[in-house]
N, C-alpha and C positions, 0 to 999 in steps of 0.2 A: 587880436583874436576875435571871438564872437562879439557882435554889436559894434565893433570898431572898424574892422576891415573885411566884413563878410557880406557887404551890400546893404545891411539894414540901416546904418547911419547914412549911407549914401542915398538910399531911397527917401529917407526923411528930408534930407537936404534938397533932393529933387522936388519933392512935394512942396517944400517951402520956397522953391524958386531961388535958391541961394547957390552961387558958384562955390566950388570946393576943389581943393587940391587932390589929385590922385585919380585912381581908376573909378569907373562908374559902377552901377549896380551889378550888371552882368559880369564884368571882368572880376570885380571884387568877390562875388559869390563863387564863381568857377575857380578863381585862384585860391580861395579858402578851402574848398572841398577837394581833398587830395585825390580822390577817386575820379571825380569828373575832370579835374585838371589833367591827370595822367591820360584819361580817355581822349581828351582834346589834343594833347600832345601826340599821342599815338596816331590819331586820325590825321594829323598833319605831318605824319612820317618823321617826327622828331625822335631821337634816340633815347628811349626810356628803358630802365631795367625791368625785370620781371616783377609783376605786382598782382594783387588780388584784393578786390573789395568784398566786404562781408557785413551784413546787418547784425546788430545786437540781438534782434529777435531770432535770427537763424542760429546764432551761437548759443542762445539760451534754450532753444527748443530742440536742437539737434547737435549736441556737442561732438559726438563721435563722428558724425558726417562732416562737420566743420574741420575737425582735426585731420581727418583722412584727406579732405580736399586740399588743405594747406600743405600737408606732407607731400602729396603727389604733385601739386602744381607749383609750389614754391620751394619746399625743402628747408633744410637747416644749413647754416644759421640764417635767421631772418629778423627783420625789424617789424614790430607791431605798433601802429600809431592810430590815435583817434583821427578820423578823416577831417574834422572841422575844428582844429585847434592850432594855436601858435606857441612859440617859445619852447618847443620840444617837451611840452607838458604831456604826461601820460604815455611816453614812448619807452619801449623796452626792447632789448635784444634777446632773442631766444635761440638756444643751441640744441634744445631737446624738447620733448613733449611736455615735461613738467614745467619748464620755463615758459613754453608757449601758452599753456593754460593760464599761468599767472599773468602773462603779458596781455592775453585777450581779456581776462577779467578786469585788469587795470584800465585798459583802453576803453572798455565798454562802460566804465564809470563816467567817462567824459563825453561820449557821443553815441548816437544810435547807429553810426556807421564807422567801420574800422578798415584800415588798409594794411595789408601784409606785404612786405617787400623783401625780395631776395637781397642778401648782403652783397654790396659791391665794394670790393677792395680798391681804394683809389684815393688820390689827393682831393681835398675839398676846396673847390674853386668857386668863386662868386664873381658876378659881373653886374654892374649897375646899368639900368636903361633909363633914358630921359627923353621925353617927347610925347607927341600925340600921334598924328597920322604918319609922321616921318621921324621915327625915334632913332636915337644913336646909342651906342654901347660904350661903356668906359673900358679902360684897361682892366683885365681880370686881376683878382687878388686871391691869396691862398690863406686858409685857416689851418693852423696847427693846434688842435684842441688839447686842453690839459687833461681831459678825461678820455675814456676809450672812444667815445663819440661826442659830438658837440651838443651836449644835453643842457638842461635848464641851469644846472649848477655851473657848468663851464661857461655859459653865456652871461650869467648875472651875478653869481656869488663868488666866483674866483676871478683873479686878474692875471692868471699865468698862461692863458691861451695866447698864441702869437698870430698876428696878422701880417702877412708878407705882401707888400704892395710896391710894384706890381709883382704878380706871380712869375716865377722863373719857368717860362714855357717857351717852346719854339715859336717863331713868328707864325708859322702855319697853324699851330694849335691855338694861339692867341686869336688869330683872325676867325678861326672856326668857332670858337667860344662866343666871340662877339656876334657873329652871324646867327648862331643858334639862340642867343639871348634875345636878339631883336625878333626872331621868328616866334619864339615862345610868347613874347609880349604881344605880338600881333595875333597870335593864335587865340588868345582870350579876349582880344579887342581891348588891350590895355590903353591907358592914357596917363600922362603926367610922369609917374615914376614906378619903377619896380626893381627888385633885385632878383636875379636868376642864379640858382645854385646848381653846380655840376659836380660830378665825380670824374676824375681823369686817371686812367690806368698809368702807373708809374713807368712801366716798361714799354707798352705799345702806344701810349698817349690816346687810347680810345676814349671817347667822351660819352658820358651818360648825363642826360638832363634829369636832375633830381626834382626841383620844384621852383615855382615862382612865388615871390613874396610881394604882394601888391601895396603894402604899407610897411616898408622896412624900417629898422631902427634909424633914428635921425639925430642922434646926439653928435657932437663934434668928434667923438671917438668911435662912432659906428662905422661899419664897413661901407654902407652906401655912400655917404658924403666923402669918406676918405678915398674911395676909388675914383670918384669924380674929381676930387681935388688933385689927385695924381694925374688925371687926364686933362687938367687945365681949367677946371671950373671950381673956384673957391666957394666956401660955405655961403657967403653973402650973395654972391652971384647966383648960386644954386637956388636959394630961397626966392630971389627975384624971378628967376626963370620958371620955377614951379607955379608961382602966382600968375605969371603971364600965360602959362599953358592952361591953367584952370579957367581963366577968363576967355581964352581962345576957344576952349571946348564949350563953354557956356554960350558964347555967341554963335558957334556953329550949330548947337542944338536948337537955338532960337529960330534958326532958319526953317525948321521943320513945320509943315502945316499940321494943325491940330483940329481943324474943322473942315 
């Protein structure tokens, strides 16, 4: 979340001239801000769902206008999220105006910017990306959350969510997800590693790009390393590869003239 994967720590390491694993300042900041991230994806013609960004100051100064805008542009049901936060903290689902008000008030406790997204019914599919300028994508995996959606409790406090690796998808859909994952990574100028999350319609297999996580969970039971292990890269080899990518990126940046 903030100060870890939003570009601030990365900027400190840049100033200290220390190589580091993962995305740089720009990619980390854009990947953290869900509104700017979606804007970037949309600009690159990647398939995103309906969304709306709103400032806390707008919500507090003009609540009726904000509710009207959300109702007309997004509708119900919708999800309300702090724009710059991780681990599903501060996220709520709203099916009516009363729930929307509570959801906006909660999200605004965590950030000055909020994103409102139209509900997309679909399977939750994730794909790992590894590399710098020539990244590759893993086999996709599927999450079957124990809760209504993959919230903080389902991620960290319960162990009954299921990870299906690889996801049972057609070959065409698998290739499409891998292609979109790499394009999303390149769209924010990613480096090292990222996990890209999708929704896939069960009937039509239509794909929506949900978000990119520039510093995904990395325990041995986390989705990112498990997907790469299923794709032929074990945990030890993955750590070695990430360190090599960090040094490669560092050397490449050293080629830039600064005077």
